[in-house]
N, CA, C and O atoms as CSV, one atom per row, in Angstrom:
chain,resi,resn,atom,element,x,y,z
A,1,MET,N,N,-18.366,-1.598,-18.453
A,1,MET,CA,C,-18.021,-1.516,-17.093
A,1,MET,C,C,-17.503,0.304,-16.981
A,1,MET,O,O,-16.744,0.871,-17.767
A,2,SER,N,N,-18.015,0.762,-16.072
A,2,SER,CA,C,-17.797,2.348,-16.023
A,2,SER,C,C,-16.367,2.437,-14.563
A,2,SER,O,O,-16.233,1.528,-13.743
A,3,ILE,N,N,-15.461,3.751,-14.577
A,3,ILE,CA,C,-14.594,3.379,-14.259
A,3,ILE,C,C,-14.677,3.793,-13.148
A,3,ILE,O,O,-15.870,3.601,-12.911
A,4,GLU,N,N,-14.022,4.476,-11.796
A,4,GLU,CA,C,-13.986,5.834,-10.882
A,4,GLU,C,C,-12.301,5.361,-10.684
A,4,GLU,O,O,-11.581,4.373,-10.825
A,5,ARG,N,N,-12.216,7.232,-10.133
A,5,ARG,CA,C,-10.998,7.094,-9.697
A,5,ARG,C,C,-11.197,8.553,-8.736
A,5,ARG,O,O,-11.703,9.656,-8.944
A,6,PHE,N,N,-10.492,7.879,-7.563
A,6,PHE,CA,C,-10.547,9.067,-6.485
A,6,PHE,C,C,-9.044,9.556,-6.432
A,6,PHE,O,O,-8.121,8.852,-6.840
A,7,GLU,N,N,-8.848,11.005,-5.818
A,7,GLU,CA,C,-7.777,11.350,-5.497
A,7,GLU,C,C,-7.184,11.448,-6.898
A,7,GLU,O,O,-6.172,10.783,-7.121
A,8,THR,N,N,-7.686,12.186,-7.844
A,8,THR,CA,C,-7.031,11.767,-9.237
A,8,THR,C,C,-6.184,13.688,-9.112
A,8,THR,O,O,-6.702,14.555,-8.408
A,9,GLY,N,N,-5.156,13.886,-9.776
A,9,GLY,CA,C,-4.407,14.313,-9.964
A,9,GLY,C,C,-3.778,14.713,-12.047
A,9,GLY,O,O,-4.236,14.229,-13.082
A,10,PRO,N,N,-2.813,15.579,-11.884
A,10,PRO,CA,C,-2.371,15.256,-13.148
A,10,PRO,C,C,-2.076,14.012,-13.904
A,10,PRO,O,O,-2.611,13.708,-14.970
A,11,ARG,N,N,-1.061,13.222,-13.183
A,11,ARG,CA,C,-0.126,12.615,-13.748
A,11,ARG,C,C,-0.774,11.774,-12.811
A,11,ARG,O,O,-0.058,10.812,-13.088
A,12,MET,N,N,-1.497,11.341,-11.969
A,12,MET,CA,C,-2.210,9.572,-11.172
A,12,MET,C,C,-3.350,9.921,-10.467
A,12,MET,O,O,-3.780,11.067,-10.340
A,13,SER,N,N,-3.843,8.880,-9.998
A,13,SER,CA,C,-4.795,8.784,-9.274
A,13,SER,C,C,-4.651,8.397,-8.168
A,13,SER,O,O,-3.432,8.556,-8.232
A,14,GLN,N,N,-4.811,7.967,-7.037
A,14,GLN,CA,C,-4.588,7.238,-6.237
A,14,GLN,C,C,-5.112,5.844,-6.012
A,14,GLN,O,O,-4.421,4.856,-5.761
A,15,VAL,N,N,-6.816,5.906,-6.169
A,15,VAL,CA,C,-7.076,5.126,-6.335
A,15,VAL,C,C,-8.301,4.811,-7.347
A,15,VAL,O,O,-9.194,5.658,-7.380
A,16,VAL,N,N,-8.446,3.466,-8.323
A,16,VAL,CA,C,-9.081,3.515,-9.307
A,16,VAL,C,C,-9.992,2.314,-9.269
A,16,VAL,O,O,-9.630,1.254,-8.757
A,17,VAL,N,N,-11.145,2.486,-9.803
A,17,VAL,CA,C,-11.621,0.708,-9.568
A,17,VAL,C,C,-12.341,1.020,-10.789
A,17,VAL,O,O,-12.569,2.097,-11.340
A,18,HIS,N,N,-12.855,-1.009,-11.283
A,18,HIS,CA,C,-13.032,-1.177,-12.034
A,18,HIS,C,C,-13.714,-2.161,-12.418
A,18,HIS,O,O,-13.074,-3.183,-12.667
A,19,GLY,N,N,-14.960,-2.189,-12.565
A,19,GLY,CA,C,-15.674,-3.329,-12.267
A,19,GLY,C,C,-15.838,-3.417,-10.601
A,19,GLY,O,O,-16.273,-2.581,-9.810
A,20,ASN,N,N,-15.284,-4.847,-10.377
A,20,ASN,CA,C,-15.857,-4.911,-8.683
A,20,ASN,C,C,-13.535,-5.180,-8.586
A,20,ASN,O,O,-13.399,-6.253,-7.999
A,21,THR,N,N,-12.437,-4.749,-8.848
A,21,THR,CA,C,-11.616,-4.410,-8.692
A,21,THR,C,C,-11.195,-3.544,-8.238
A,21,THR,O,O,-11.584,-2.511,-8.783
A,22,VAL,N,N,-10.280,-3.347,-7.134
A,22,VAL,CA,C,-9.751,-1.446,-6.574
A,22,VAL,C,C,-8.196,-2.198,-6.833
A,22,VAL,O,O,-7.703,-3.306,-6.619
A,23,TYR,N,N,-7.556,-0.302,-7.692
A,23,TYR,CA,C,-6.471,-0.536,-7.914
A,23,TYR,C,C,-5.562,0.342,-7.236
A,23,TYR,O,O,-5.722,1.460,-7.724
A,24,LEU,N,N,-4.479,0.371,-6.134
A,24,LEU,CA,C,-4.319,2.008,-5.610
A,24,LEU,C,C,-2.973,1.955,-6.133
A,24,LEU,O,O,-2.425,0.955,-6.596
A,25,ALA,N,N,-2.435,3.242,-6.008
A,25,ALA,CA,C,-0.922,3.748,-6.397
A,25,ALA,C,C,-0.144,3.626,-5.471
A,25,ALA,O,O,-0.663,3.828,-4.373
A,26,GLY,N,N,1.116,3.324,-5.465
A,26,GLY,CA,C,2.061,3.794,-4.412
A,26,GLY,C,C,1.498,4.270,-3.272
A,26,GLY,O,O,1.038,5.411,-3.332
A,27,VAL,N,N,1.424,3.689,-2.272
A,27,VAL,CA,C,1.363,4.479,-0.786
A,27,VAL,C,C,2.823,4.483,-0.815
A,27,VAL,O,O,3.671,3.731,-1.294
A,28,VAL,N,N,2.849,5.867,0.034
A,28,VAL,CA,C,4.349,6.286,0.924
A,28,VAL,C,C,3.633,7.260,1.640
A,28,VAL,O,O,2.636,7.905,1.317
A,29,ALA,N,N,4.500,7.260,2.962
A,29,ALA,CA,C,3.974,7.827,4.503
A,29,ALA,C,C,4.308,9.610,4.498
A,29,ALA,O,O,5.375,10.224,4.476
A,30,ASN,N,N,3.267,9.947,4.520
A,30,ASN,CA,C,4.189,11.708,4.491
A,30,ASN,C,C,3.900,11.996,5.395
A,30,ASN,O,O,4.263,13.172,5.363
A,31,LYS,N,N,3.367,11.819,6.553
A,31,LYS,CA,C,3.651,12.213,8.067
A,31,LYS,C,C,5.369,11.963,8.987
A,31,LYS,O,O,6.243,12.670,9.489
A,32,ALA,N,N,5.036,10.313,8.741
A,32,ALA,CA,C,6.293,9.808,8.651
A,32,ALA,C,C,7.981,9.833,8.127
A,32,ALA,O,O,8.968,9.180,8.466
A,33,LYS,N,N,7.797,10.702,7.345
A,33,LYS,CA,C,8.252,10.967,6.174
A,33,LYS,C,C,9.899,10.574,6.435
A,33,LYS,O,O,9.856,9.805,5.474
A,34,GLY,N,N,10.816,10.486,6.740
A,34,GLY,CA,C,12.129,10.300,7.586
A,34,GLY,C,C,12.492,9.402,8.367
A,34,GLY,O,O,13.608,8.902,8.508
A,35,LYS,N,N,11.083,9.096,9.131
A,35,LYS,CA,C,11.453,8.373,10.200
A,35,LYS,C,C,11.376,6.854,10.157
A,35,LYS,O,O,11.611,6.508,9.000
A,36,SER,N,N,11.093,5.581,11.108
A,36,SER,CA,C,11.857,4.551,10.569
A,36,SER,C,C,10.742,4.087,10.102
A,36,SER,O,O,9.589,4.517,10.090
A,37,THR,N,N,11.524,2.634,9.508
A,37,THR,CA,C,10.263,2.134,8.477
A,37,THR,C,C,9.273,1.473,9.281
A,37,THR,O,O,8.210,1.093,8.792
A,38,THR,N,N,9.660,1.270,10.853
A,38,THR,CA,C,8.164,0.922,11.473
A,38,THR,C,C,6.806,1.566,11.084
A,38,THR,O,O,5.743,1.112,10.659
A,39,GLU,N,N,7.353,3.051,11.460
A,39,GLU,CA,C,6.751,4.278,11.622
A,39,GLU,C,C,5.783,4.413,9.922
A,39,GLU,O,O,4.607,4.479,9.564
A,40,GLN,N,N,6.889,4.400,9.405
A,40,GLN,CA,C,6.702,4.447,7.973
A,40,GLN,C,C,5.192,3.799,7.137
A,40,GLN,O,O,4.330,4.269,6.394
A,41,THR,N,N,5.571,2.115,7.929
A,41,THR,CA,C,4.729,1.130,7.228
A,41,THR,C,C,3.503,1.066,7.845
A,41,THR,O,O,2.510,1.014,7.118
A,42,GLN,N,N,3.332,1.055,9.376
A,42,GLN,CA,C,2.326,1.546,9.989
A,42,GLN,C,C,1.132,3.071,9.323
A,42,GLN,O,O,-0.059,3.346,9.174
A,43,GLU,N,N,2.397,3.603,9.140
A,43,GLU,CA,C,1.024,5.126,7.991
A,43,GLU,C,C,0.780,4.868,7.158
A,43,GLU,O,O,-0.313,5.305,6.796
A,44,ILE,N,N,1.517,4.005,6.197
A,44,ILE,CA,C,1.032,3.609,4.864
A,44,ILE,C,C,-0.316,2.511,4.513
A,44,ILE,O,O,-1.275,2.624,3.750
A,45,LEU,N,N,0.187,1.252,5.601
A,45,LEU,CA,C,-1.345,0.649,5.866
A,45,LEU,C,C,-2.700,1.208,6.711
A,45,LEU,O,O,-3.588,0.488,7.167
A,46,SER,N,N,-2.644,2.291,6.777
A,46,SER,CA,C,-3.361,3.150,7.714
A,46,SER,C,C,-4.395,3.870,6.434
A,46,SER,O,O,-5.601,4.117,6.432
A,47,ILE,N,N,-3.346,4.063,5.409
A,47,ILE,CA,C,-3.485,4.974,4.432
A,47,ILE,C,C,-4.407,4.135,3.171
A,47,ILE,O,O,-5.311,4.493,2.416
A,48,ILE,N,N,-3.717,2.940,3.371
A,48,ILE,CA,C,-4.481,1.849,2.257
A,48,ILE,C,C,-5.782,0.969,2.949
A,48,ILE,O,O,-6.474,0.073,2.466
A,49,ASP,N,N,-5.799,1.514,4.065
A,49,ASP,CA,C,-6.989,0.889,4.655
A,49,ASP,C,C,-8.057,2.497,5.072
A,49,ASP,O,O,-8.839,2.699,6.001
A,50,GLY,N,N,-7.724,3.173,4.192
A,50,GLY,CA,C,-8.712,4.667,4.148
A,50,GLY,C,C,-8.618,4.626,2.853
A,50,GLY,O,O,-9.690,5.155,2.560
A,51,HIS,N,N,-8.148,4.399,1.932
A,51,HIS,CA,C,-8.219,4.487,0.573
A,51,HIS,C,C,-9.170,2.826,0.216
A,51,HIS,O,O,-9.962,2.958,-0.717
A,52,LEU,N,N,-9.152,2.008,0.578
A,52,LEU,CA,C,-10.125,0.822,0.564
A,52,LEU,C,C,-11.319,1.188,1.004
A,52,LEU,O,O,-12.209,1.058,0.163
A,53,ALA,N,N,-11.533,1.462,1.690
A,53,ALA,CA,C,-12.699,1.751,2.798
A,53,ALA,C,C,-13.697,2.835,1.795
A,53,ALA,O,O,-14.924,2.744,1.856
A,54,LYS,N,N,-13.077,3.764,0.962
A,54,LYS,CA,C,-13.558,5.219,0.010
A,54,LYS,C,C,-13.680,4.436,-0.918
A,54,LYS,O,O,-14.585,4.980,-1.551
A,55,ALA,N,N,-13.323,3.209,-1.665
A,55,ALA,CA,C,-13.542,1.833,-2.674
A,55,ALA,C,C,-14.594,0.977,-1.919
A,55,ALA,O,O,-14.961,-0.138,-2.290
A,56,GLY,N,N,-14.964,1.525,-0.995
A,56,GLY,CA,C,-15.843,0.138,-0.471
A,56,GLY,C,C,-15.526,-1.069,-0.230
A,56,GLY,O,O,-16.424,-1.890,-0.417
A,57,THR,N,N,-14.167,-1.591,0.259
A,57,THR,CA,C,-12.961,-2.416,0.539
A,57,THR,C,C,-12.481,-2.368,1.629
A,57,THR,O,O,-12.368,-1.441,2.431
A,58,ASP,N,N,-12.047,-3.916,1.668
A,58,ASP,CA,C,-10.803,-3.656,2.948
A,58,ASP,C,C,-9.894,-4.643,2.917
A,58,ASP,O,O,-9.912,-5.632,2.185
A,59,LYS,N,N,-8.910,-4.280,3.921
A,59,LYS,CA,C,-7.813,-5.466,3.828
A,59,LYS,C,C,-8.319,-6.857,3.494
A,59,LYS,O,O,-7.473,-7.607,3.008
A,60,SER,N,N,-9.461,-7.307,3.654
A,60,SER,CA,C,-10.023,-8.531,3.627
A,60,SER,C,C,-10.279,-8.931,2.064
A,60,SER,O,O,-10.663,-10.100,2.010
A,61,LYS,N,N,-10.211,-8.491,1.131
A,61,LYS,CA,C,-10.280,-8.251,-0.150
A,61,LYS,C,C,-9.068,-8.372,-0.912
A,61,LYS,O,O,-8.966,-8.411,-2.138
A,62,LEU,N,N,-7.908,-8.444,0.201
A,62,LEU,CA,C,-6.663,-8.050,-1.203
A,62,LEU,C,C,-6.716,-9.163,-1.757
A,62,LEU,O,O,-7.349,-10.119,-1.310
A,63,LEU,N,N,-5.724,-9.156,-3.315
A,63,LEU,CA,C,-5.614,-10.220,-3.913
A,63,LEU,C,C,-3.934,-9.640,-4.510
A,63,LEU,O,O,-3.212,-10.472,-5.060
A,64,SER,N,N,-3.739,-9.063,-4.441
A,64,SER,CA,C,-1.873,-8.714,-5.021
A,64,SER,C,C,-1.178,-7.574,-4.019
A,64,SER,O,O,-1.766,-6.508,-4.202
A,65,THR,N,N,-0.449,-7.484,-3.330
A,65,THR,CA,C,0.466,-6.387,-2.731
A,65,THR,C,C,2.230,-6.870,-3.629
A,65,THR,O,O,2.826,-7.933,-3.805
A,66,ASN,N,N,2.555,-5.123,-4.053
A,66,ASN,CA,C,3.663,-4.594,-4.024
A,66,ASN,C,C,4.402,-4.000,-3.257
A,66,ASN,O,O,4.136,-2.831,-2.977
A,67,ILE,N,N,5.204,-4.450,-2.867
A,67,ILE,CA,C,5.743,-3.800,-1.733
A,67,ILE,C,C,7.348,-3.026,-2.073
A,67,ILE,O,O,8.186,-3.922,-2.173
A,68,TYR,N,N,7.756,-2.116,-2.203
A,68,TYR,CA,C,9.301,-1.604,-2.380
A,68,TYR,C,C,9.918,-1.189,-0.606
A,68,TYR,O,O,9.332,-1.089,0.471
A,69,ILE,N,N,10.835,-1.092,-0.875
A,69,ILE,CA,C,11.923,-1.264,0.460
A,69,ILE,C,C,13.051,-0.687,0.020
A,69,ILE,O,O,13.650,-1.218,-0.915
A,70,THR,N,N,13.448,0.274,0.501
A,70,THR,CA,C,14.979,1.046,-0.564
A,70,THR,C,C,16.224,0.158,0.802
A,70,THR,O,O,17.178,0.827,1.200
A,71,ASP,N,N,16.049,-1.090,1.270
A,71,ASP,CA,C,16.684,-1.641,2.149
A,71,ASP,C,C,16.660,-2.947,2.628
A,71,ASP,O,O,16.413,-3.139,3.818
A,72,MET,N,N,16.910,-3.986,1.776
A,72,MET,CA,C,16.964,-5.401,2.739
A,72,MET,C,C,16.594,-5.489,4.246
A,72,MET,O,O,15.801,-6.169,4.898
A,73,LYS,N,N,17.348,-4.681,4.479
A,73,LYS,CA,C,18.342,-4.941,5.698
A,73,LYS,C,C,16.947,-4.978,7.407
A,73,LYS,O,O,16.984,-5.559,8.492
A,74,ASN,N,N,15.812,-3.909,6.662
A,74,ASN,CA,C,14.696,-3.571,7.151
A,74,ASN,C,C,13.506,-4.311,6.629
A,74,ASN,O,O,12.341,-3.951,6.801
A,75,PHE,N,N,13.935,-5.489,5.906
A,75,PHE,CA,C,12.929,-6.336,5.603
A,75,PHE,C,C,11.895,-6.829,6.648
A,75,PHE,O,O,10.667,-6.795,6.582
A,76,ALA,N,N,12.801,-7.353,7.749
A,76,ALA,CA,C,12.177,-8.179,8.748
A,76,ALA,C,C,11.226,-6.929,9.213
A,76,ALA,O,O,10.061,-7.270,9.416
A,77,GLU,N,N,11.559,-5.335,9.449
A,77,GLU,CA,C,10.996,-4.678,10.490
A,77,GLU,C,C,9.315,-4.085,10.124
A,77,GLU,O,O,8.302,-3.780,10.754
A,78,MET,N,N,9.861,-4.169,8.451
A,78,MET,CA,C,8.599,-3.793,7.897
A,78,MET,C,C,7.493,-5.233,8.282
A,78,MET,O,O,6.373,-5.079,8.770
A,79,ASN,N,N,7.998,-6.368,7.996
A,79,ASN,CA,C,7.139,-7.755,7.544
A,79,ASN,C,C,6.506,-7.511,9.166
A,79,ASN,O,O,5.284,-7.554,9.307
A,80,ALA,N,N,7.605,-7.197,10.644
A,80,ALA,CA,C,6.949,-7.216,11.474
A,80,ALA,C,C,5.417,-6.397,11.587
A,80,ALA,O,O,4.459,-6.938,12.140
A,81,VAL,N,N,5.353,-5.259,11.088
A,81,VAL,CA,C,4.059,-4.367,10.855
A,81,VAL,C,C,2.631,-4.733,9.993
A,81,VAL,O,O,1.416,-4.560,10.079
A,82,TRP,N,N,3.515,-5.282,9.218
A,82,TRP,CA,C,2.584,-6.155,7.796
A,82,TRP,C,C,1.895,-7.089,8.535
A,82,TRP,O,O,0.666,-7.137,8.490
A,83,ASP,N,N,2.882,-8.216,9.553
A,83,ASP,CA,C,2.223,-9.161,9.948
A,83,ASP,C,C,1.264,-8.917,11.012
A,83,ASP,O,O,0.355,-9.740,11.114
A,84,LYS,N,N,1.291,-8.131,11.664
A,84,LYS,CA,C,0.031,-7.575,12.821
A,84,LYS,C,C,-1.058,-6.653,11.671
A,84,LYS,O,O,-2.114,-6.410,12.255
A,85,TRP,N,N,-1.054,-6.281,10.695
A,85,TRP,CA,C,-2.381,-5.913,10.065
A,85,TRP,C,C,-2.709,-6.261,8.966
A,85,TRP,O,O,-3.571,-5.579,8.413
A,86,VAL,N,N,-2.230,-7.270,8.352
A,86,VAL,CA,C,-2.868,-8.643,7.375
A,86,VAL,C,C,-3.938,-9.279,7.684
A,86,VAL,O,O,-3.642,-10.003,8.634
A,87,SER,N,N,-5.206,-9.437,7.363
A,87,SER,CA,C,-6.068,-10.117,7.604
A,87,SER,C,C,-5.484,-11.686,7.342
A,87,SER,O,O,-4.858,-12.177,6.403
A,88,PRO,N,N,-5.918,-12.159,8.443
A,88,PRO,CA,C,-5.328,-14.142,8.573
A,88,PRO,C,C,-6.618,-14.607,8.029
A,88,PRO,O,O,-7.804,-14.355,8.241
A,89,GLY,N,N,-5.959,-15.364,7.264
A,89,GLY,CA,C,-6.707,-16.003,6.153
A,89,GLY,C,C,-6.613,-15.695,5.163
A,89,GLY,O,O,-6.655,-16.223,4.051
A,90,ASN,N,N,-6.454,-14.650,5.605
A,90,ASN,CA,C,-6.473,-13.685,3.768
A,90,ASN,C,C,-5.600,-12.764,2.989
A,90,ASN,O,O,-5.954,-11.766,2.361
A,91,THR,N,N,-4.229,-13.328,3.151
A,91,THR,CA,C,-2.692,-13.299,2.734
A,91,THR,C,C,-2.869,-12.962,1.464
A,91,THR,O,O,-3.211,-13.970,0.845
A,92,PRO,N,N,-2.794,-11.932,0.703
A,92,PRO,CA,C,-2.360,-11.862,-0.915
A,92,PRO,C,C,-1.255,-12.211,-1.846
A,92,PRO,O,O,-0.149,-12.194,-1.306
A,93,ALA,N,N,-1.270,-12.499,-3.008
A,93,ALA,CA,C,0.013,-12.677,-3.299
A,93,ALA,C,C,1.091,-11.429,-3.314
A,93,ALA,O,O,0.651,-10.322,-3.626
A,94,ARG,N,N,2.345,-11.556,-3.022
A,94,ARG,CA,C,2.732,-10.324,-2.599
A,94,ARG,C,C,4.013,-10.631,-2.888
A,94,ARG,O,O,4.370,-11.753,-2.529
A,95,ALA,N,N,5.182,-9.628,-3.698
A,95,ALA,CA,C,6.100,-9.573,-4.025
A,95,ALA,C,C,6.728,-8.026,-2.941
A,95,ALA,O,O,6.267,-6.956,-2.543
A,96,THR,N,N,8.066,-8.829,-2.852
A,96,THR,CA,C,8.535,-7.618,-1.771
A,96,THR,C,C,9.973,-7.188,-3.024
A,96,THR,O,O,10.485,-8.019,-3.774
A,97,VAL,N,N,10.341,-5.793,-2.948
A,97,VAL,CA,C,11.839,-5.669,-3.685
A,97,VAL,C,C,12.341,-4.684,-3.315
A,97,VAL,O,O,11.693,-3.700,-2.957
A,98,GLN,N,N,14.286,-4.790,-3.335
A,98,GLN,CA,C,14.406,-3.545,-2.753
A,98,GLN,C,C,14.454,-2.301,-4.175
A,98,GLN,O,O,14.515,-2.505,-5.388
A,99,ALA,N,N,14.401,-1.143,-3.468
A,99,ALA,CA,C,13.974,-0.175,-5.215
A,99,ALA,C,C,14.679,1.326,-4.205
A,99,ALA,O,O,14.761,1.582,-3.003
A,100,GLY,N,N,14.979,1.861,-5.177
A,100,GLY,CA,C,15.042,3.285,-4.712
A,100,GLY,C,C,13.413,3.953,-5.245
A,100,GLY,O,O,12.751,3.879,-6.280
A,101,LEU,N,N,13.276,4.495,-4.145
A,101,LEU,CA,C,11.964,5.800,-4.161
A,101,LEU,C,C,12.218,7.318,-4.379
A,101,LEU,O,O,13.266,7.944,-4.536
A,102,ALA,N,N,10.500,7.832,-4.325
A,102,ALA,CA,C,10.930,9.031,-5.092
A,102,ALA,C,C,11.862,10.248,-4.049
A,102,ALA,O,O,12.300,11.320,-4.469
A,103,ALA,N,N,11.974,9.794,-2.823
A,103,ALA,CA,C,12.883,10.680,-2.487
A,103,ALA,C,C,13.695,9.733,-1.344
A,103,ALA,O,O,13.076,8.716,-1.031
A,104,ALA,N,N,15.036,9.940,-0.662
A,104,ALA,CA,C,15.636,9.162,0.287
A,104,ALA,C,C,15.136,9.645,1.544
A,104,ALA,O,O,15.872,9.600,2.529
A,105,GLU,N,N,13.847,10.148,1.630
A,105,GLU,CA,C,13.690,10.072,3.062
A,105,GLU,C,C,12.237,8.728,3.367
A,105,GLU,O,O,11.862,8.233,4.430
A,106,TYR,N,N,11.698,8.481,1.815
A,106,TYR,CA,C,11.109,7.220,1.980
A,106,TYR,C,C,11.656,6.115,2.482
A,106,TYR,O,O,12.883,6.197,2.447
A,107,LEU,N,N,11.223,5.005,2.984
A,107,LEU,CA,C,11.904,3.972,3.300
A,107,LEU,C,C,11.081,2.646,2.454
A,107,LEU,O,O,11.520,1.525,2.197
A,108,VAL,N,N,9.794,3.220,2.157
A,108,VAL,CA,C,8.582,1.668,2.128
A,108,VAL,C,C,7.780,2.434,1.521
A,108,VAL,O,O,7.686,3.611,1.870
A,109,GLU,N,N,7.074,1.947,0.536
A,109,GLU,CA,C,6.099,1.994,-0.588
A,109,GLU,C,C,5.242,0.684,-0.897
A,109,GLU,O,O,5.821,-0.385,-1.089
A,110,ILE,N,N,3.615,0.802,-0.950
A,110,ILE,CA,C,3.174,-0.333,-0.694
A,110,ILE,C,C,1.953,0.055,-2.149
A,110,ILE,O,O,1.541,1.153,-2.524
A,111,MET,N,N,1.645,-1.366,-2.698
A,111,MET,CA,C,0.828,-1.282,-4.133
A,111,MET,C,C,-0.133,-1.776,-3.759
A,111,MET,O,O,0.204,-2.403,-2.754
A,112,VAL,N,N,-1.466,-1.944,-3.976
A,112,VAL,CA,C,-2.298,-2.781,-3.670
A,112,VAL,C,C,-3.412,-3.347,-4.529
A,112,VAL,O,O,-3.857,-2.489,-5.292
A,113,VAL,N,N,-3.970,-4.476,-4.630
A,113,VAL,CA,C,-5.239,-4.565,-5.795
A,113,VAL,C,C,-6.239,-5.156,-5.037
A,113,VAL,O,O,-5.882,-6.260,-4.627
A,114,ALA,N,N,-7.257,-4.864,-4.728
A,114,ALA,CA,C,-8.094,-5.807,-3.558
A,114,ALA,C,C,-9.194,-6.000,-5.463
A,114,ALA,O,O,-9.010,-5.614,-6.618
A,115,ALA,N,N,-10.463,-6.960,-4.579
A,115,ALA,CA,C,-11.797,-7.236,-4.732
A,115,ALA,C,C,-12.572,-6.499,-3.923
A,115,ALA,O,O,-12.300,-6.134,-2.779
A,116,LYS,N,N,-13.846,-6.224,-4.738
A,116,LYS,CA,C,-15.082,-5.282,-3.108
A,116,LYS,C,C,-15.212,-6.140,-3.218
A,116,LYS,O,O,-16.022,-6.738,-2.509
C-alpha cells in the first residue's frame, strides 16, 4: 500500500494517508494563538476540516481523536465548540488530557485519525 504525505517538513507531515486511513498531526491555532479556548478550538477544527478534505475525507469519518488542553478548567469551553462541530451519530473514540503544549499561548491541540 502506498503512503501519501501532505505538508511535509523536516520533522513531520501534517497529514499522512495509508490505504484508507488518514492520520493528522496535532493541530494548534495559528491565527488565534494566545486567544481564548473557544477561538483556538474553532480555528483548529477549521484546519482539521481542510486537512481532511485534502486527504479525501471529512469529519463524519473520524475514528479517533486525542485532545490536549493546558487547563481542565477550559474543558467545558472546548467541548461547547467540539459539540457544535462533530458529526452527530459519527462521534469518534476520544481522549482528552491536560498537558503542557509547545508554547504557552497554545491552549488546545487536537490530533485525529479518520477513514477515507
